[in-house]
N, C-alpha and C positions, 0 to 999 in steps of 0.2 A: 468330168462333166460330159454328158453325152445325150444324143437324141437319135433315135433310129426309126426310119420309115420302113416298116416291114423288113425286107432284106436289104434295103438300099438307103442312100442319102445320109441323114444325120443320125445321131444316137444319144442316148440317155439317162436316166435319173433314179430314183426315188425310194419307195418304201412300202411295206405292209406286213401283215399278218402271217405268222408262221407258227406261233405257239397257239394252243387251243384257247381262243378268245372266250371271255366270259362277259355276257351282257348283264349289267346290274343297274339298279337304281342309284343315282348319284347320292341320294340321301342315306343310302346304306353303307357308303364307303367309310372305312375306318382309316383315317389319315396316318395312323401309326404304322399301317401296313406298308412297308417300304418295297414297292415293286421296282423302283428305279433309284439308283444312288449315283450322284455325280462323282463320288469317290471311287466307284467300282472301276478297276483297270480296263474292263471291257468297254466302258463308255469313253475311254481315252484312245481308242483306235484312231490311227492317223486319218486325216481327211483323204489323202491320196489313196489309201487302201480302201476306204469306204466308197470312193468314187468308182473304183474298179468293180466292186460288188454291185453298185448301183447300175453300172452299165450293163452287166450281164443279166441282172434281174429285169430291167426294162426291155432288153432285147428279147428275153424269153416270153414277154407278154405280147402275144400275137394271136388273138382270137380269130378264127376263120370267118366269123360272120361280120367282121368289120375291118377297116383299114386302121390299125392301131399305131400310134406314135408316142413312144415314151421319151421323156426329155427332162432336163434340168430346168426348172423355172419356178417363178413365184411372182405375185403381184402383176399379172398380165404380161410377163416377159418370158421368152424362151431363149435359152442359151446354147450355143454350139460348144463343142469340146474345149476350145481354147478360151472360152469365156465371152466370145463375141455374141451379141444379140442377133436373133433371127427374126426378121420382119415377117408378118403373115404372108406378104406377097412372095417372099423368097420361099417360104415353106410351101405355099400353094403351087409354085412353079415346080418344085421338086416332086410333090405328090402327083401333079398332073402328068409328069413324064414317066411315072412308075407303071410298068406293065400290070402289076397286081391291083392297080386302082382303076385303070381305064378299061373299057370294054362296052358291051351292050348296055349294062346298067352300072352306074357309078355306085360304089360302096359308100355307106355312111362312114364317117371318120370319128375315131375316139382319140382325144388328147389326154395323155397320162402325165400331166405335170400340174403342180399346185397352182391354184387360183386361175386356171386356164379358162374357166367359165364365169369368173367373177367380173362384175361390171355392168353398168346400165346400158345395154344395147351396143357397147363398144368393146366387149370382151374379146379375147384372142379367138375364142371359138366362133363368135358371131362374125368377126372379120374374115376368118378363114372360110366359114360357111358361104359368105357372099362371093368370095373369090372362086371357090370350087363349085358353087351352085349345087351343094349337097348338104345333108344334115351333118353337123359337127357337134359332138358333146365333149364335156370335160369335167373338171372338178371346181366346185365353188370355193373350196379351201384346200387342205393338204391332200396330196396324192400319195397313196400307200401301195407298195408292191410286195408280193410274196416271192420268196426265192424261186419257187417252182414256176412262176410266171403269172400269177393272179394279180389283179389290181382292184383297189377300191378307193373311194373318196371319203374322207372324213373331215370333221371340223373341230376346232378348238382342242388342240393336243392337251392331254392331261398328264401331269407329273404328280404321281401320288407319293409325295415326300413332303414332310412338314417344312414350311418356310423356305422353299427353294426359290431364290430370286435370280440365280444365275446358273441355270442347268447346263450351260455350255454345250458339249456334244452328247450329253446324256440322251438316251432314247426315251420318248414319251411312253407312259404305261398304256396309253390307248388314246381314244378321242371321244368327244361327246357326239351324240347322234341327234341331229336336228335341234329343236328347242324344247323337247319334252322331258329334260332332266335325266336322260339315260346316257350310259357310256358303254363303249366297246373296249374291253381290256385285253392286253396282250399277255397277261399272266394270270395265274389262278390265285385265289385268296390263300394266304398262308405261305406263299413262296416269296421270301424276302430276297430276291435276286434281281439284278439288272437285266433288262431285256437284251438279248444277244443281238448285236447289230448285224451279225452274219445271217440272221433269220428275218429281221424286220428293219426296214430303213425308211427314213423320211429325209427329204432334201434339207429341211431346216436343221436336222441333227447333223447331217453330213457336213454342212458348211457352218455349223456352229463353232464358236470359239470359247474356251474357258477364259476367265478374266485375266489370268496371267499371260495367256497367249495373245489376247487382244492388246494388253498393255505393251507387250514386247513389240508387236507390229506397229503400234502408234509411235513408239520411240524411233523406229526406222523409216517411217513413211515419208518424212520430209525429203529424203534423198533416194528412197527405194520405191520405184513404181510398182514392183511386184507386191510389196507390203501394202501399199495404198490400195491396189486393186483387190487384194485379198480382204481388206476391210470393207471395201465396196460390196464384195460378194457376201460377206457375213451379214451386213446390214440389210441387203436386199433379199437374200435367199433364206436367211435364218431369222434375224431379228425383225424383219419386215418393217424397217424404218427408212422410208425412201429419202427423207431429207438428209439424214446422216449418210446414207449410201451415196447420194449425189455429191456430197462434200468430198468423199474419198475418191470418187470417180473423176471429179475435176482435178484433184491432186495428181492422180495417175496420168491423166491426159497432159497436164502441165509438165510432167516429167518425161514427156515424149514417148509414151506407150501407145502404139498405134491402135491396139484393140480398145483401149480406154477412149481414144479419140473417136473411134467408130461408135461406141456405145453412147458417148456424150452427144454426138451429132444426132443419134436416134432420139435421145431424151429431149434435146432442144427442139427437134421437129415436133415431137409429141406435145411439148409444152405450148407450142403455138406462139404467134406474135412475130412481127416483122424483124425485130432485133434478134430473137432466137433463131429464126429461119436463116437470117444472114450469116450468123455464126456457124450454124449447122452446114450450110452450103459451102462455106470456106473450109471447114474441116473435111467434108466429103470430097471436095476438089483436091485438097492436099493429099488425101489417101489414095485417090485414083491416080494422081500424078506419080506417087511413089510405088504404084503397083501393088497396093494392099490386097491381100487375098480375101476379098469380101465384095459384095455387090455395091454398086453406087446408089446410096440412099436417095439421091436426088430424083431417081426414076420413080420412087414410091411416093414422094411428097411434093416436088416442085410442080406447080401448075394445077394442084388440086385444092 
């Protein structure tokens, strides 16, 4: 998992187009046409291997006309390589120090991670824009990256397979475009093959879990903080089920995983309320005392 600021700071994520896409009307799709299959071995590429590809793809996405930041994220959260959440204030600090951003005229900033622009006035992009005092754009839904370095934002991933309720790490066949009933497909009609994850990636696929993998992690999670944290990543980054994700984050934190404690403090601060803030401050103070390799979240929240 990674996020990269130009040539410096963080590093990151995600997915996109590399096969010749076909734009078609959703009504014309024949669902018997199997563009993606959960049983295809290529869909079962390990998460660690996909993360490596994801890092190189997002690092290659560096348009000259903007300050681009590719990263692993979803639902308004951006993650560092070790799974730690990155607050907009931390990101803004890193951007501001970068020689490729500062100068006579500040560059506009592009965020390449899923859901970075989603939210009513409190999106990650809007927060970063206020901190940097420059225009910041992102994705309302999934961020897709091409291996060669291109990036595009899509919505509503489409799996063109009959009755697939648990696609696991299968790659989407494409995504819907807006609300007009059209889709962009990553494969051509008549090609009954899975999309090659070496050419097109999405964070939700990289951090997805097949049912058997998920069940195995659940059996270990009571005593294994890494298993609990992986379930948190799955539910946040892939399934996009925040309530379930927070259950496993709390479990990992209770098992004394410091990264989980940091992320939990972040979520408690974001949730608001005196009780949540008190718990978040206690966790932040504990991590600072231990010398945790991350910022003191109290600086971003206390007194505001």
